[in-house]
C-alpha positions as CSV (number, residue, x, y, z in Angstrom):
1,M,53.7,66.6,-101.3
2,P,52.0,66.3,-104.7
3,Q,54.2,66.4,-107.8
4,F,53.9,68.6,-110.9
5,N,52.1,66.8,-113.7
6,A,51.8,68.3,-117.2
7,T,48.5,66.5,-117.8
8,D,47.0,67.9,-114.7
9,A,48.2,71.3,-115.8
10,I,46.2,71.0,-119.1
11,F,42.9,70.3,-117.3
12,F,43.5,72.5,-114.2
13,G,41.7,75.5,-115.6
14,F,38.6,73.5,-116.3
15,R,38.0,73.2,-112.5
16,V,36.5,76.7,-112.5
17,V,33.9,75.6,-115.1
18,K,33.1,72.6,-113.1
19,R,33.1,74.0,-109.6
20,D,31.7,77.5,-110.1
21,P,29.4,77.5,-113.2
22,T,27.8,80.7,-111.9
23,L,31.1,82.6,-112.4
24,L,31.3,81.3,-115.9
25,I,27.7,82.4,-116.6
26,A,28.4,85.9,-115.2
27,L,31.5,86.2,-117.4
28,V,29.7,85.0,-120.5
29,V,26.8,87.4,-119.9
30,L,29.1,90.3,-119.3
31,S,31.2,89.6,-122.4
32,A,28.2,88.9,-124.6
33,V,26.4,92.1,-123.5
34,V,29.4,94.3,-124.1
35,T,30.1,92.8,-127.5
36,L,26.5,93.0,-128.6
37,L,26.2,96.7,-127.5
38,G,29.6,97.4,-129.1
39,M,28.7,95.9,-132.4
40,Q,25.5,98.0,-132.5
41,L,27.8,101.0,-132.0
42,I,30.5,100.2,-134.6
43,W,28.7,98.2,-137.3
44,R,28.7,101.1,-139.8
45,E,32.5,101.5,-139.4
46,L,32.9,97.8,-139.6
47,I,31.0,97.5,-142.9
48,E,32.9,100.4,-144.4
49,F,36.3,98.9,-143.3
50,T,35.5,95.4,-144.5
51,A,34.2,96.7,-147.8
52,V,37.5,98.5,-148.4
53,M,39.4,95.4,-147.5
54,Q,37.4,93.3,-150.0
55,T,37.9,95.9,-152.7
56,M,41.7,95.9,-152.1
57,S,41.9,92.1,-152.1
58,E,40.3,92.1,-155.6
59,M,43.0,94.4,-157.0
60,G,45.2,92.8,-159.6
61,P,49.0,92.8,-159.8
62,S,48.9,95.9,-161.9
63,A,47.6,98.0,-159.0
64,D,49.9,100.9,-158.0
65,P,51.6,99.8,-154.7
66,D,51.8,103.4,-153.4
67,E,48.1,103.8,-154.0
68,V,47.3,100.5,-152.3
69,F,49.3,101.4,-149.2
70,A,47.7,104.9,-149.2
71,D,44.3,103.4,-149.3
72,L,45.2,100.8,-146.6
73,R,46.5,103.6,-144.2
74,A,43.4,105.6,-144.8
75,A,41.1,102.7,-144.1
76,Y,42.9,101.7,-140.9
77,G,43.1,105.3,-139.9
78,A,39.4,105.9,-140.4
79,F,38.4,102.7,-138.6
80,F,40.7,102.9,-135.5
81,G,40.4,106.6,-135.4
82,S,36.7,106.4,-134.8
83,P,35.6,107.2,-131.2
84,N,33.1,104.4,-131.4
85,V,35.7,101.9,-132.3
86,L,38.2,103.1,-129.6
87,G,35.5,103.1,-127.0
88,Y,34.5,99.5,-128.0
89,I,38.1,98.3,-127.9
90,L,38.6,99.9,-124.4
91,A,35.4,98.2,-123.2
92,E,36.6,94.8,-124.5
93,I,40.0,95.2,-122.8
94,L,38.3,96.0,-119.4
95,V,36.0,93.0,-119.8
96,W,39.1,90.8,-120.6
97,L,40.8,92.0,-117.4
98,V,37.7,91.5,-115.3
99,A,37.4,87.9,-116.7
100,Q,41.1,87.2,-116.3
101,G,41.1,88.5,-112.7
102,A,38.0,86.5,-111.7
103,I,39.4,83.3,-113.2
104,L,42.8,83.6,-111.7
105,R,41.4,84.4,-108.2
106,A,39.3,81.2,-108.4
107,L,42.3,79.2,-109.6
108,V,45.0,80.4,-107.2
109,H,42.9,80.8,-104.1
110,D,40.2,78.1,-104.5
111,R,37.6,80.8,-103.8
112,R,35.7,83.3,-105.8
113,G,36.6,86.7,-104.3
114,G,35.8,89.9,-106.1
115,W,33.1,92.5,-105.6
116,V,29.9,91.1,-107.3
117,M,29.6,87.4,-108.4
118,G,33.4,87.2,-108.4
119,L,33.8,90.1,-110.7
120,Q,35.8,93.3,-109.9
121,L,38.1,95.9,-111.5
122,G,40.7,96.5,-108.9
123,G,44.3,95.8,-107.8
124,D,44.4,92.2,-109.2
125,E,43.3,93.4,-112.6
126,L,45.9,96.2,-112.6
127,R,48.6,93.8,-111.7
128,I,47.5,91.4,-114.5
129,F,47.5,94.3,-117.0
130,V,51.0,95.4,-116.0
131,V,52.4,91.9,-116.0
132,I,50.9,90.9,-119.3
133,L,52.2,94.1,-120.9
134,L,55.7,93.5,-119.5
135,V,55.7,89.9,-120.6
136,T,54.6,90.9,-124.1
137,L,57.4,93.5,-124.3
138,V,60.0,90.9,-123.1
139,V,58.8,88.3,-125.7
140,F,58.7,91.0,-128.5
141,A,62.2,92.2,-127.6
142,A,63.5,88.7,-127.7
143,Y,61.8,88.2,-131.1
144,L,63.5,91.3,-132.5
145,L,66.9,90.3,-131.2
146,C,66.4,86.7,-132.6
147,A,65.3,88.1,-136.0
148,I,68.2,90.5,-136.3
149,A,70.7,87.8,-135.3
150,I,69.3,85.3,-137.8
151,A,69.3,88.0,-140.6
152,I,73.0,89.0,-139.9
153,V,74.3,85.5,-139.8
154,A,72.3,84.5,-142.9
155,V,73.7,87.4,-144.9
156,I,77.3,86.4,-143.8
157,L,76.7,82.8,-144.8
158,G,75.2,84.0,-148.1
159,F,78.7,85.1,-149.1
160,V,79.9,81.6,-148.5
161,H,77.1,79.7,-150.3
162,P,73.4,80.5,-150.8
163,V,72.4,76.9,-149.9
164,V,74.2,77.1,-146.6
165,A,72.5,80.3,-145.8
166,G,69.1,78.9,-146.7
167,V,69.5,75.8,-144.5
168,F,70.7,77.9,-141.6
169,T,67.7,80.2,-141.9
170,V,65.3,77.3,-141.9
171,F,66.8,75.7,-138.8
172,A,67.4,79.0,-137.1
173,V,63.8,80.1,-137.5
174,I,62.6,76.8,-136.1
175,A,64.9,77.1,-133.2
176,G,63.9,80.8,-132.7
177,V,60.2,79.9,-132.6
178,L,60.8,77.1,-130.1
179,G,62.9,79.5,-128.0
180,L,60.2,82.1,-127.9
181,A,57.6,79.5,-127.0
182,L,59.8,78.3,-124.2
183,L,60.2,81.9,-123.0
184,G,56.5,82.5,-123.0
185,A,56.0,79.2,-121.0
186,R,58.6,80.2,-118.5
187,L,56.9,83.5,-117.9
188,S,53.4,82.1,-117.9
189,A,53.2,81.9,-114.1
190,A,53.8,85.6,-113.7
191,A,50.1,86.7,-113.7
192,P,48.9,83.9,-111.4
193,A,51.8,84.6,-109.0
194,S,51.0,88.3,-109.1
195,V,47.3,87.6,-108.1
196,G,48.4,84.9,-105.5
197,E,51.0,87.1,-103.8
198,G,49.2,90.4,-104.2
199,K,52.3,92.0,-105.8
200,L,53.9,92.2,-109.2
201,V,55.8,89.1,-110.1
202,L,57.5,88.9,-113.5
203,F,60.9,87.2,-113.5
204,G,60.1,85.2,-110.4
205,S,58.1,83.1,-112.9
206,W,61.4,82.3,-114.6
207,R,62.8,80.8,-111.5
208,L,59.6,79.1,-110.5
209,T,59.2,77.2,-113.8
210,R,62.8,76.3,-114.6
211,S,62.5,72.6,-113.9
212,H,59.3,72.1,-115.8
213,M,59.4,74.3,-118.9
214,W,59.0,71.4,-121.4
215,G,55.9,70.1,-119.5
216,L,54.4,73.6,-119.5
217,L,55.2,74.0,-123.2
218,G,53.6,70.6,-124.0
219,A,50.4,71.6,-122.0
220,Y,50.1,74.8,-124.0
221,V,50.7,73.0,-127.3
222,V,47.8,70.6,-126.5
223,L,45.5,73.5,-125.5
224,F,46.5,75.3,-128.7
225,F,45.2,72.4,-130.8
226,I,42.1,72.1,-128.6
227,A,41.4,75.8,-129.3
228,I,41.8,75.4,-133.0
229,V,39.3,72.6,-133.2
230,A,36.9,74.4,-130.9
231,G,37.2,77.6,-133.0
232,V,36.5,75.7,-136.3
233,I,33.4,74.2,-134.7
234,V,32.1,77.6,-133.6
235,L,32.9,79.1,-137.0
236,V,30.9,76.4,-138.7
237,L,28.0,77.0,-136.4
238,T,28.3,80.8,-136.8
239,S,28.2,80.3,-140.6
240,V,25.0,78.2,-140.4
241,L,23.1,80.3,-137.8
242,A,24.1,83.8,-138.7
243,P,25.7,83.8,-142.2
244,Q,25.4,87.6,-142.8
245,A,27.1,88.6,-139.5
246,T,29.7,85.9,-140.1
247,A,30.5,87.3,-143.5
248,V,31.0,90.7,-142.1
249,T,33.1,89.8,-139.1
250,Q,35.3,87.5,-141.2
251,G,35.9,90.1,-143.9
252,M,33.8,88.3,-146.6
253,T,30.9,90.7,-146.5
254,T,28.0,90.0,-148.8
255,V,25.8,92.6,-147.2
256,T,24.6,95.2,-149.7
257,S,23.1,97.9,-147.4
258,L,23.9,99.2,-144.0
259,E,20.3,98.4,-142.9
260,D,20.8,94.7,-143.7
261,A,24.1,94.7,-141.8
262,G,22.5,96.2,-138.7
263,A,19.7,93.7,-138.8
264,A,22.3,90.9,-139.1
265,F,24.0,92.0,-135.9
266,R,20.6,92.0,-134.1
267,S,19.3,88.8,-135.4
268,P,18.5,85.9,-133.0
269,G,21.0,83.7,-134.8
270,Y,23.9,86.2,-134.2
271,I,22.9,86.6,-130.6
272,L,22.9,82.9,-130.1
273,V,26.3,82.5,-131.8
274,L,27.7,85.4,-129.8
275,I,26.7,83.7,-126.5
276,L,28.3,80.5,-127.8
277,N,31.5,82.3,-128.9
278,C,31.8,84.1,-125.5
279,G,31.3,80.9,-123.6
280,L,34.0,79.2,-125.6
281,N,36.4,82.1,-125.2
282,I,35.8,82.1,-121.3
283,V,36.4,78.4,-121.1
284,L,39.5,78.6,-123.2
285,M,40.7,81.6,-121.1
286,A,40.2,79.4,-118.0
287,A,42.1,76.5,-119.5
288,W,45.0,78.7,-120.7
289,S,45.3,80.5,-117.4
290,G,45.1,77.2,-115.6
291,V,48.5,76.0,-116.8
292,G,50.3,78.9,-115.2
293,A,48.1,78.9,-112.2
294,Y,48.9,75.2,-111.6
295,A,52.6,75.8,-112.0
296,Y,52.4,78.6,-109.4
297,R,50.5,76.5,-106.9
298,M,52.6,73.4,-107.3
299,L,56.0,75.0,-107.6
300,G,55.6,78.4,-105.9
301,A,56.4,77.3,-102.4
302,D,59.8,76.0,-103.4
303,A,60.5,79.3,-105.2
304,G,59.8,81.3,-102.1
305,Y,56.2,82.3,-102.6
306,P,54.3,81.7,-99.2
307,N,50.8,82.0,-100.7
308,A,51.3,79.2,-103.2
309,V,49.5,76.1,-101.9
310,P,49.0,72.9,-103.9
311,P,45.4,72.3,-104.7
312,R,43.5,70.1,-102.3
313,D,41.1,67.3,-103.4
314,G,37.6,68.4,-102.9
315,A,38.4,72.2,-102.6
316,T,35.5,74.3,-103.7
317,V,35.8,77.6,-105.6
318,P,32.8,79.6,-104.3
319,A,33.6,81.5,-101.1
């Protein structure tokens, strides 16, 4: 019986990229097309929003806080209240679910599955959505409880000595962040297990990962730094190939007319960078999902999940 290995967990997700590049291409094309069409739909709202944000960032300390917050609420309300923006956000969420479902099916079953080219929007995607939502709520609730507890104890210690309260706060925040990261790592197998077992699995992930939480956390930390480096590289390429579109999307707009902005989002440079960005996001999604999928396949049988089978050497992803 193969043993759990944190290094293997880091690279497990990349097996999809290696063994089924057509699935990667399908996901990149789908993501790029939806994003490109969406940007053509919302670029006017985006320009107006980023212009307001830039104006507010240039306000000095003498600005009226009430007026600033009122302008901020109005800007966010106008942007996120736009039907175009809401439709684009919904489309991106659906694309994310389709991509997540396709990747997890390939990782937990060693086969593509799905309706067309491994893609579908069905039961697996619904289970992923529910599980991710529940995990997010659990982690957020833990964050609130942790923040409240630290604040109460810090206030009490403040009556004893301010320095003691300050030292406690620093160490408590560090411990809280570590605890939340471990909680997320312990629940990271929930979505893969839900796809593998064909049913909702949430706290079963806690039982499944109890003996390897530090290895899982280490794998995610390594992938986090890989993602940062890759993101910086893509940002630099974006700035070189499509400086106008980059300025707009990063909130540093230098575009002086709406016509110029629309042209920037249709430029060959922007389209090239968009494809590169989508490719990077899909690869990182596979890598990130691979950690939890690896934990499910290596540890699931011992936790009572009959469909969890350790990966076999030479297994192919396409069905």
